[in-house]
C-alpha positions as CSV (number, residue, x, y, z in Angstrom):
1,M,42.8,39.9,-16.6
2,Q,40.8,38.2,-19.3
3,I,39.2,34.8,-19.1
4,Q,41.1,32.2,-21.1
5,T,39.6,29.3,-23.0
6,E,41.6,26.9,-20.8
7,D,40.0,28.4,-17.7
8,I,36.5,27.8,-19.2
9,L,37.4,24.3,-20.0
10,N,38.7,23.7,-16.5
11,A,35.4,25.1,-15.0
12,I,33.4,22.8,-17.3
13,G,35.6,19.9,-16.3
14,E,34.8,20.5,-12.6
15,L,31.0,20.6,-13.2
16,E,29.2,17.6,-11.7
17,T,25.5,18.3,-12.3
18,N,25.8,17.4,-16.0
19,A,27.9,14.8,-17.9
20,I,29.9,16.4,-20.7
21,L,31.8,14.3,-23.3
22,V,33.9,15.4,-26.2
23,V,34.1,12.8,-29.0
24,D,36.3,13.2,-32.1
25,H,35.3,12.5,-35.7
26,Q,36.3,8.9,-35.3
27,G,33.9,8.4,-32.4
28,I,36.7,8.3,-29.7
29,I,36.1,9.9,-26.4
30,R,38.8,12.6,-25.9
31,R,37.6,14.6,-23.0
32,M,35.1,14.4,-20.1
33,N,34.2,16.3,-17.0
34,K,33.6,15.1,-13.5
35,G,29.9,15.1,-14.2
36,V,30.4,11.9,-16.2
37,T,31.5,10.1,-13.1
38,A,28.7,11.7,-11.0
39,V,25.9,10.9,-13.5
40,L,27.2,7.7,-15.2
41,G,29.7,6.3,-12.8
42,Y,32.6,6.1,-15.3
43,T,36.1,7.4,-14.6
44,E,38.5,8.8,-17.1
45,T,40.4,5.5,-17.1
46,D,37.1,3.8,-18.2
47,L,36.4,6.1,-21.1
48,I,39.2,8.3,-22.4
49,G,40.5,6.8,-25.7
50,R,37.6,4.4,-26.1
51,K,34.7,4.4,-28.6
52,V,31.6,6.3,-27.5
53,E,29.6,3.1,-28.0
54,V,31.0,1.8,-24.7
55,I,28.3,3.8,-22.9
56,L,25.5,2.6,-25.2
57,Q,23.2,-0.5,-24.8
58,K,25.0,-3.5,-26.4
59,D,22.2,-4.2,-28.9
60,F,22.6,-0.6,-30.2
61,Q,26.4,-0.3,-30.4
62,K,27.1,-1.8,-33.8
63,N,24.2,0.1,-35.4
64,H,25.3,3.4,-33.9
65,E,28.9,3.0,-34.9
66,E,28.0,2.4,-38.6
67,K,25.6,5.3,-38.8
68,F,28.1,7.6,-36.9
69,Q,30.9,6.9,-39.4
70,D,28.5,7.2,-42.3
71,Y,27.2,10.6,-41.1
72,V,30.7,12.0,-40.4
73,S,32.1,11.0,-43.9
74,H,29.1,12.5,-45.7
75,R,29.1,15.6,-43.5
76,K,32.7,16.3,-44.2
77,M,32.0,16.1,-47.9
78,E,29.0,18.3,-47.4
79,V,26.8,15.6,-49.0
80,V,24.3,15.8,-46.1
81,T,23.0,18.7,-44.1
82,R,23.3,18.9,-40.3
83,S,21.3,16.1,-38.5
84,N,18.1,17.2,-36.8
85,L,19.6,15.7,-33.6
86,I,22.2,18.5,-33.5
87,G,21.5,21.3,-31.2
88,I,18.2,19.8,-30.1
89,Q,17.5,18.6,-26.6
90,K,16.2,15.0,-26.7
91,T,14.8,12.9,-23.9
92,F,15.3,9.1,-23.7
93,P,13.9,6.5,-23.5
94,S,11.7,7.8,-26.3
95,A,9.1,6.4,-28.7
96,E,11.1,8.2,-31.4
97,P,14.3,6.6,-32.8
98,L,17.7,8.2,-32.5
99,H,18.3,7.6,-36.2
100,H,15.8,6.9,-39.0
101,N,15.0,3.3,-39.6
102,D,16.3,2.2,-36.2
103,D,14.9,-1.1,-35.0
104,I,16.4,-0.9,-31.6
105,P,15.5,1.9,-29.2
106,F,18.3,4.1,-28.1
107,A,19.5,3.7,-24.5
108,L,22.4,4.9,-22.4
109,V,23.9,2.6,-19.8
110,D,25.8,3.5,-16.6
111,K,28.9,1.7,-15.4
112,N,26.7,-0.9,-13.6
113,G,25.1,-1.8,-16.9
114,C,21.7,-0.2,-16.1
115,N,19.7,1.8,-18.6
116,L,19.6,5.4,-17.6
117,P,16.8,7.8,-18.4
118,I,18.6,11.0,-19.8
119,T,18.2,14.3,-21.5
120,L,20.8,14.5,-24.3
121,T,22.0,17.5,-26.3
122,I,24.6,17.1,-29.1
123,N,26.5,19.8,-31.0
124,E,29.1,19.6,-33.7
125,I,32.7,20.9,-33.3
126,W,34.2,22.6,-36.3
127,S,37.7,24.0,-36.9
128,D,38.4,27.5,-38.2
129,S,39.2,25.9,-41.5
130,D,35.7,24.2,-41.7
131,D,36.8,20.7,-40.8
132,L,34.4,18.6,-38.6
133,L,36.5,17.7,-35.6
134,G,33.9,15.9,-33.5
135,F,31.0,16.4,-31.2
136,L,30.1,17.7,-27.8
137,A,27.5,15.8,-25.8
138,I,25.7,17.2,-22.7
139,I,23.9,14.5,-20.7
140,S,21.5,15.1,-17.7
141,D,20.1,12.5,-15.4
142,N,16.4,12.3,-16.1
143,T,15.6,9.5,-13.6
144,K,13.3,11.6,-11.3
145,Q,11.2,13.0,-14.2
146,F,11.1,9.6,-15.8
147,N,9.9,7.9,-12.7
148,L,7.2,10.6,-12.2
149,H,6.1,10.2,-15.8
150,Q,5.9,6.4,-15.3
151,K,3.9,6.8,-12.1
152,L,1.4,9.2,-13.8
153,K,1.2,6.8,-16.8
154,N,0.5,3.9,-14.5
155,Q,-2.2,5.8,-12.6
156,A,-3.9,6.5,-16.0
157,S,-3.6,2.8,-16.9
158,Y,-4.5,1.1,-13.6
159,D,-7.0,1.8,-11.0
160,P,-5.1,2.8,-7.8
161,L,-7.7,1.2,-5.5
162,T,-8.0,-2.3,-7.1
163,G,-5.0,-2.5,-9.3
164,L,-7.1,-3.5,-12.2
165,M,-6.9,-1.8,-15.6
166,T,-8.8,1.4,-16.3
167,W,-11.1,1.6,-19.3
168,H,-8.3,3.5,-21.2
169,Q,-5.8,0.7,-20.7
170,F,-8.5,-2.0,-21.2
171,E,-9.4,-0.5,-24.6
172,K,-5.8,-0.3,-25.6
173,T,-5.0,-3.9,-24.5
174,V,-8.1,-5.4,-26.0
175,T,-7.6,-3.6,-29.3
176,E,-4.0,-5.0,-29.5
177,T,-5.2,-8.5,-28.5
178,K,-7.9,-8.5,-31.2
179,K,-5.5,-7.1,-33.8
180,N,-3.0,-10.0,-33.1
181,A,-5.8,-12.6,-33.1
182,L,-7.1,-11.3,-36.5
183,A,-3.5,-11.4,-37.9
184,D,-3.4,-15.2,-37.3
185,K,-6.1,-15.4,-40.0
186,K,-8.0,-18.0,-38.1
187,G,-11.7,-18.0,-37.2
188,Y,-12.1,-15.1,-34.7
189,Q,-14.5,-15.2,-31.7
190,A,-14.5,-13.5,-28.4
191,A,-17.0,-12.4,-25.7
192,M,-17.5,-9.5,-23.3
193,L,-18.7,-10.0,-19.7
194,F,-20.0,-7.1,-17.7
195,L,-20.3,-7.6,-13.9
196,D,-22.2,-5.3,-11.5
197,V,-22.2,-5.9,-7.7
198,D,-25.8,-5.9,-6.4
199,Y,-26.7,-4.0,-3.2
200,F,-23.2,-2.5,-3.0
201,R,-24.5,0.6,-1.2
202,T,-25.4,-1.5,1.8
203,I,-21.7,-1.8,2.3
204,T,-20.8,1.9,1.6
205,Y,-23.7,3.3,3.6
206,G,-22.1,5.1,6.5
207,S,-18.5,4.0,5.6
208,Q,-16.6,4.8,2.5
209,M,-13.6,2.8,3.8
210,A,-15.7,-0.3,4.1
211,G,-16.7,0.1,0.4
212,D,-13.0,0.5,-0.6
213,R,-12.0,-2.6,1.4
214,A,-14.9,-4.5,-0.3
215,L,-13.8,-3.4,-3.8
216,K,-10.3,-4.6,-3.1
217,R,-11.5,-7.9,-2.0
218,I,-13.8,-8.2,-5.0
219,A,-11.0,-7.4,-7.4
220,N,-8.7,-10.0,-5.8
221,W,-11.5,-12.5,-5.9
222,L,-12.1,-11.8,-9.6
223,L,-8.5,-12.2,-10.5
224,N,-8.2,-15.4,-8.5
225,Q,-11.3,-16.8,-10.3
226,I,-10.0,-16.2,-13.8
227,R,-6.6,-17.6,-12.9
228,Q,-8.1,-20.9,-12.0
229,K,-7.2,-23.9,-14.2
230,G,-9.0,-24.0,-17.5
231,T,-9.8,-20.3,-17.8
232,R,-6.7,-19.3,-19.9
233,P,-6.0,-16.2,-17.8
234,K,-3.7,-14.7,-20.5
235,D,-6.8,-14.5,-22.7
236,I,-8.9,-12.6,-20.2
237,V,-8.5,-8.9,-19.9
238,T,-10.0,-7.4,-16.8
239,A,-10.8,-3.8,-15.8
240,R,-12.7,-1.8,-13.3
241,F,-15.4,0.0,-15.3
242,L,-17.2,2.4,-13.0
243,G,-17.7,2.2,-9.2
244,D,-18.7,-1.4,-8.4
245,Q,-18.8,-2.5,-12.1
246,F,-16.2,-4.6,-13.8
247,I,-15.7,-5.7,-17.4
248,L,-13.9,-8.7,-18.9
249,Y,-12.8,-9.4,-22.5
250,L,-12.6,-13.2,-23.2
251,S,-10.4,-13.9,-26.2
252,D,-11.1,-17.0,-28.3
253,T,-14.3,-17.6,-26.3
254,S,-17.8,-18.4,-27.4
255,V,-21.0,-17.0,-25.7
256,D,-21.4,-20.5,-24.1
257,G,-17.9,-20.3,-22.8
258,A,-18.5,-16.8,-21.4
259,L,-21.8,-18.0,-19.8
260,A,-20.0,-20.9,-18.2
261,L,-17.6,-18.5,-16.6
262,A,-20.4,-16.2,-15.5
263,R,-22.2,-19.1,-13.8
264,R,-19.0,-20.0,-12.0
265,L,-18.5,-16.4,-10.9
266,K,-22.1,-16.2,-9.7
267,E,-21.8,-19.4,-7.6
268,S,-18.4,-18.3,-6.2
269,F,-19.4,-14.8,-5.3
270,I,-22.1,-16.1,-2.9
271,T,-19.2,-17.5,-0.8
272,L,-17.4,-14.1,-0.8
273,N,-18.7,-12.8,2.5
274,L,-18.4,-9.0,2.5
275,R,-20.3,-8.7,5.8
276,T,-19.1,-5.9,8.1
277,E,-20.4,-4.7,11.4
278,E,-21.7,-1.5,9.6
279,S,-23.3,-3.4,6.7
280,P,-24.6,-6.9,7.8
281,F,-25.7,-8.0,4.3
282,F,-24.4,-10.4,1.8
283,T,-24.2,-9.2,-1.8
284,S,-24.7,-10.9,-5.2
285,I,-23.7,-10.0,-8.8
286,S,-25.6,-9.3,-11.9
287,Q,-23.8,-10.1,-15.2
288,G,-24.3,-9.4,-18.9
289,V,-22.7,-11.3,-21.7
290,T,-22.4,-10.4,-25.4
291,P,-20.4,-11.9,-28.3
292,I,-17.7,-10.1,-30.2
293,T,-17.1,-10.7,-33.9
294,R,-14.3,-9.4,-36.1
295,D,-16.6,-6.5,-37.1
296,T,-17.8,-5.6,-33.6
297,R,-16.6,-2.3,-32.3
298,L,-15.3,-2.5,-28.7
299,H,-17.5,0.4,-27.5
300,N,-20.6,-1.3,-28.9
301,A,-19.6,-4.6,-27.3
302,A,-19.1,-2.9,-23.9
303,S,-22.5,-1.1,-24.3
304,L,-24.3,-4.3,-25.1
305,A,-22.7,-6.2,-22.2
306,A,-23.7,-3.3,-19.9
307,H,-27.2,-3.4,-21.3
308,A,-27.5,-7.1,-20.7
309,C,-26.3,-6.6,-17.1
310,S,-28.9,-3.9,-16.7
311,L,-31.6,-6.3,-17.8
312,A,-30.2,-8.9,-15.3
313,K,-30.7,-6.3,-12.5
314,K,-34.2,-5.4,-13.7
315,K,-35.2,-9.1,-13.5
316,G,-34.4,-9.4,-9.9
317,R,-30.5,-9.3,-9.7
318,N,-28.1,-12.1,-9.1
319,K,-28.9,-13.2,-12.7
320,I,-27.1,-13.5,-16.0
321,E,-28.4,-12.1,-19.2
322,T,-27.2,-12.2,-22.8
323,V,-27.6,-9.7,-25.6
324,L,-26.8,-11.1,-29.0
325,D,-28.1,-8.5,-31.5
326,E,-25.9,-5.6,-32.2
327,G,-27.7,-2.4,-31.6
328,P,-26.6,1.3,-31.4
329,G,-25.0,0.6,-28.0
330,Y,-24.8,3.0,-25.1
331,L,-22.1,5.1,-26.7
332,G,-24.1,5.2,-29.9
333,L,-27.1,6.4,-27.9
334,E,-25.1,9.2,-26.3
335,R,-25.4,11.4,-29.4
336,I,-29.1,10.5,-29.7
337,I,-29.8,11.5,-26.1
338,R,-27.8,14.7,-26.2
339,E,-29.5,15.8,-29.4
340,A,-32.9,15.0,-28.0
341,L,-32.2,17.2,-25.0
342,Q,-30.8,20.0,-27.2
343,Q,-33.5,19.9,-29.8
344,R,-36.4,19.2,-27.4
345,R,-37.1,15.7,-28.8
346,L,-37.5,14.2,-25.4
347,I,-41.3,13.8,-25.3
348,L,-43.2,13.8,-22.1
349,F,-45.8,11.0,-21.5
350,A,-47.9,10.2,-18.5
351,Q,-49.6,7.1,-17.1
352,Q,-52.5,7.2,-14.7
353,I,-52.3,6.1,-11.1
354,V,-55.7,5.0,-9.7
355,P,-56.9,4.6,-6.1
356,I,-58.2,1.0,-5.5
357,S,-58.6,1.2,-1.7
358,P,-61.3,3.1,0.2
359,Y,-58.6,4.1,2.6
360,A,-56.4,5.8,0.0
361,R,-56.0,9.4,1.2
362,T,-53.5,11.1,-1.0
363,I,-55.4,11.0,-4.3
364,D,-58.9,12.0,-5.0
365,N,-60.5,9.6,-7.5
366,N,-62.2,12.5,-9.3
367,R,-58.9,14.3,-9.8
368,A,-55.9,13.5,-12.0
369,H,-52.9,11.6,-10.8
370,Y,-50.2,10.3,-13.0
371,E,-46.5,9.6,-13.3
372,V,-44.6,11.5,-15.9
373,L,-42.6,9.3,-18.3
374,S,-40.4,10.1,-21.2
375,R,-39.8,8.9,-24.8
376,I,-37.1,10.0,-27.3
377,L,-38.3,10.9,-30.8
378,D,-35.3,9.9,-32.9
379,P,-34.4,11.7,-36.2
380,K,-36.4,9.0,-38.2
381,G,-39.6,9.8,-36.2
382,N,-39.4,6.6,-34.1
383,L,-40.1,6.7,-30.4
384,L,-37.4,5.2,-28.2
385,S,-38.7,3.7,-24.9
386,P,-37.0,4.6,-21.6
387,E,-36.0,0.9,-21.2
388,L,-33.5,1.6,-24.0
389,F,-32.1,5.1,-23.3
390,I,-32.5,5.5,-19.5
391,P,-29.9,2.8,-18.6
392,A,-27.6,4.3,-21.3
393,A,-28.1,7.8,-19.8
394,E,-27.1,6.5,-16.4
395,V,-24.0,4.7,-17.6
396,L,-23.0,7.8,-19.7
397,G,-23.6,10.3,-16.9
398,L,-26.5,11.9,-18.6
399,A,-29.2,10.9,-16.2
400,V,-29.1,14.2,-14.3
401,D,-29.6,16.1,-17.6
402,V,-32.6,13.9,-18.5
403,D,-34.1,14.4,-15.0
404,R,-33.8,18.1,-15.1
405,Y,-35.2,18.3,-18.6
406,V,-38.3,16.3,-17.5
407,I,-38.7,18.5,-14.4
408,E,-38.3,21.8,-16.2
409,H,-40.6,20.9,-19.2
410,T,-43.2,19.3,-16.9
411,M,-43.5,22.5,-14.9
412,A,-43.5,24.6,-18.0
413,T,-46.3,22.5,-19.6
414,L,-48.5,22.6,-16.5
415,Q,-47.9,26.3,-16.0
416,K,-49.6,26.8,-19.4
417,H,-52.7,24.9,-18.3
418,P,-54.0,26.3,-14.9
419,G,-57.4,24.6,-15.5
420,H,-55.7,21.2,-15.5
421,V,-53.5,22.1,-12.5
422,A,-56.7,22.9,-10.6
423,C,-58.0,19.4,-11.3
424,L,-54.6,17.8,-10.6
425,S,-54.2,15.7,-7.4
426,L,-50.6,14.6,-7.8
427,C,-48.0,14.6,-10.5
428,S,-45.1,12.1,-10.0
429,I,-41.7,12.7,-11.5
430,N,-38.8,10.2,-11.4
431,L,-35.3,11.1,-10.1
432,S,-32.4,8.8,-11.0
433,G,-30.0,7.7,-8.3
434,L,-27.4,10.1,-9.8
435,S,-29.8,13.1,-9.3
436,V,-30.7,11.9,-5.8
437,S,-27.0,11.8,-4.9
438,R,-26.2,15.1,-6.5
439,E,-25.7,18.3,-4.5
440,G,-27.8,21.0,-6.1
441,T,-30.8,18.8,-7.1
442,Y,-33.0,20.3,-4.4
443,A,-32.1,23.9,-5.4
444,F,-33.0,23.2,-9.0
445,I,-36.3,21.6,-8.1
446,E,-37.3,24.4,-5.7
447,K,-36.3,27.1,-8.2
448,T,-38.2,25.5,-11.0
449,I,-41.4,24.9,-8.9
450,R,-41.3,28.5,-7.5
451,A,-40.9,29.9,-11.1
452,S,-43.9,27.9,-12.2
453,G,-46.1,29.3,-9.5
454,I,-47.7,25.8,-8.9
455,D,-48.4,24.5,-5.4
456,P,-45.4,22.2,-4.5
457,G,-48.0,19.8,-2.9
458,K,-49.0,18.9,-6.5
459,F,-45.7,17.0,-7.0
460,C,-44.3,13.7,-5.9
461,F,-40.7,12.8,-6.6
462,E,-39.9,9.1,-7.1
463,F,-36.5,7.9,-6.2
464,T,-35.7,5.2,-8.7
465,E,-33.1,2.4,-8.1
466,T,-32.1,1.8,-11.6
467,A,-28.9,3.7,-10.8
468,E,-27.5,3.2,-7.3
469,I,-27.9,6.1,-4.8
470,K,-24.2,6.9,-4.3
471,D,-24.5,9.4,-1.4
472,N,-27.1,8.5,1.2
473,D,-26.6,11.6,3.3
474,V,-27.4,13.8,0.3
475,A,-30.4,11.6,-0.5
476,L,-31.7,11.9,3.1
477,D,-31.3,15.7,3.0
478,L,-33.1,15.9,-0.3
479,V,-36.1,13.9,1.1
480,R,-36.4,16.1,4.1
481,R,-36.1,19.3,2.2
482,L,-38.7,18.2,-0.4
483,K,-41.1,17.3,2.3
484,K,-40.6,20.6,4.0
485,L,-41.2,22.3,0.7
486,G,-44.6,20.5,0.6
487,C,-43.8,17.8,-2.0
488,K,-44.5,14.1,-1.6
489,T,-41.7,11.5,-2.0
490,A,-41.9,7.9,-3.1
491,F,-39.6,4.9,-3.3
492,D,-39.8,3.3,-6.8
493,D,-39.0,-0.3,-7.6
494,F,-39.6,-1.3,-4.0
495,G,-38.8,-4.9,-3.0
496,I,-36.0,-5.8,-5.4
497,G,-33.1,-5.0,-2.9
498,Y,-32.2,-5.5,0.7
499,S,-31.7,-1.7,0.9
500,N,-35.4,-1.1,0.5
501,Y,-36.1,-2.4,4.0
502,Q,-33.4,-0.2,5.4
503,S,-34.9,2.7,3.5
504,F,-38.0,2.5,5.7
505,S,-36.0,4.0,8.6
506,R,-33.3,5.7,6.5
507,L,-35.5,7.6,4.0
508,P,-38.8,8.8,5.4
509,M,-41.0,8.4,2.3
510,D,-44.7,9.1,1.9
511,I,-45.3,6.3,-0.7
512,I,-43.7,3.1,-1.9
513,K,-44.2,1.7,-5.4
514,I,-43.9,-2.1,-5.4
515,D,-41.8,-3.3,-8.3
516,G,-43.6,-4.9,-11.2
517,S,-41.5,-8.1,-11.0
518,Y,-43.5,-9.0,-7.9
519,V,-46.9,-7.7,-9.1
520,K,-47.1,-9.6,-12.4
521,K,-46.3,-12.9,-10.7
522,I,-48.5,-12.8,-7.6
523,L,-51.1,-15.0,-9.1
524,K,-48.7,-17.8,-9.8
525,D,-46.0,-17.5,-7.0
526,P,-47.3,-17.8,-3.4
527,Y,-43.9,-16.9,-2.1
528,L,-43.9,-13.6,-3.9
529,K,-47.4,-12.9,-2.6
530,T,-46.1,-13.5,0.9
531,D,-43.2,-11.1,0.3
532,M,-45.7,-8.5,-0.9
533,Q,-47.8,-8.9,2.2
534,G,-44.7,-8.2,4.3
535,M,-43.9,-5.1,2.4
536,I,-47.4,-3.8,2.6
537,H,-47.7,-4.5,6.3
538,S,-44.3,-2.8,7.0
539,A,-45.4,0.2,5.0
540,K,-48.8,0.5,6.7
541,V,-47.4,0.5,10.2
542,R,-45.2,3.4,9.2
543,N,-48.2,5.3,7.7
544,I,-46.8,4.9,4.2
545,E,-49.1,4.5,1.2
546,V,-48.6,1.7,-1.3
547,V,-48.7,1.8,-5.1
548,A,-48.5,-1.4,-7.2
549,E,-47.1,-1.2,-10.7
550,F,-47.9,-3.6,-13.6
551,A,-51.6,-3.8,-12.8
552,E,-52.2,-5.4,-16.2
553,N,-55.5,-7.2,-15.8
554,K,-58.6,-7.5,-13.6
555,A,-57.4,-10.6,-11.8
556,I,-54.2,-8.9,-10.7
557,T,-56.0,-5.8,-9.6
558,E,-58.5,-7.8,-7.5
559,Q,-55.5,-9.5,-5.8
560,L,-53.9,-6.2,-5.1
561,K,-57.1,-4.9,-3.5
562,Q,-57.2,-8.0,-1.2
563,L,-53.6,-7.4,-0.2
564,G,-54.4,-3.8,0.9
565,V,-52.7,-1.9,-1.9
566,D,-53.8,1.7,-2.0
567,Y,-53.2,2.6,-5.7
568,A,-52.6,0.7,-8.9
569,Q,-50.7,1.7,-12.1
570,G,-50.8,-0.4,-15.2
571,Y,-52.4,-1.2,-18.6
572,Y,-55.6,-2.4,-17.0
573,Y,-56.4,1.2,-16.2
574,S,-54.4,3.1,-18.9
575,Q,-51.4,3.0,-21.2
576,P,-48.9,5.8,-21.2
577,K,-50.1,8.7,-23.3
578,P,-48.5,12.0,-24.3
579,L,-48.8,14.5,-21.4
580,S,-50.5,17.0,-23.7
581,D,-53.3,14.4,-24.4
582,V,-53.7,13.7,-20.7
583,I,-54.0,17.4,-20.0
584,K,-56.7,17.9,-22.8
585,G,-58.7,15.0,-21.2
586,T,-58.9,16.7,-17.8
587,T,-59.1,20.3,-18.7
């Protein structure tokens, strides 16, 4: 027995997984299967004999009917070739129109009037005598796939923890906002505000969940602040940038307006108590502001605002700084930094560290001791200072690469000068917070030192706080392993954060380096002098030696001696010089 055409049509009619419609050349629905009821909810009574537009969105119906009839008439006369919609599977909703020049997006509606995500395939039906009889449409419910796509799209656009925009969505929204503002042909002005939470790791130390809870509270606080009367919340685009950093775009706002908001945020944040049992410290915020003109690129504005915020942190935190002059920006510096690493244009410098106390035990006054610093030689032959490119390297995730370059090239340089190494008391090398928190940093250091053949006791690794230490357990393990290897460890920028005092017990360092913001003001500010006395006393009872940075003149140096500082580093003794020159002077 052979399968008849009618048997096939009956089988298709019983199929419920896909909706199948047969539409004649006039656009009338002539046949449907049970899948139409399963997928769209319509019965045969609802559809048979009616125009196909009945299942389309109302705004699209008239447009579709006109183009349908136009296509059929021209197709019958063979004036047009087959549409590119025929025989092709299309998914809707789609950014692409169903027809050329459509102003209204195509959408299918179910019996309840709801737009339905679908996959649609259309084919033409021709007679044996080459007459266009109509069309066959196969419709699949695409709701699950559509919802998954929307979920993934939302995750790419909004931070799942705080609900704020990601940088990708922030960039897209700000670009559109600026485009609309410029289209008004009025005077354009805007500002960027970059916000970084100070001492945030005092919350995350020992508890990632506490950090997540704090970030949620900070995000809610930030949104509530910009929704307050007078802040025009629709004109403020807010995103989570990285970690505990947030960025705001303020449309139609001057620098003064942005600074006014920054001051209000600063005052309000103090009242936001993020205290937990695990982390009994209040936090503050550092903020950077920069203006945006019609010619300012968004990436540059974000870089400048981040740089201004970095300056605020360097000046003691809980401060607001403004950068007005357009520079290369962090993203502009990315290429410069990468090329400097690849082409060996990261130049090593060194600055002398001098014992000023008769009780200083680590360093012999007759032997060399210095901190290795770095400068970038740009393509034009100019030296870029670390104050410019180090913050950029940290924001761009290049700090580890810079650290490893300095370590590797320092070891290689010293290896070539055994006479200098014999006269070397201690060589200090900085490690960024990113390196300190990175698994594998110790293995790299050990391998590089072993390959150089130099005594590990000749090296001291300084843990800087320019970038936050993200993983305290990894940091503690690194300190212990470096000490076991024979290296010294130091805490740089000591005194500018609450965490430093915790670090006495948490990170067993050999040396602390008191931040220059204290040292350069001790002659004028008695309170800072008192703070320094406390730091020095706390260090000495723990058998930790003390280095003071920014020893710029004799008066400061004499004061440091009276306070009991062991070593001084600053222009009073020496300015940074190329490491090669320092080696020549001691060989």
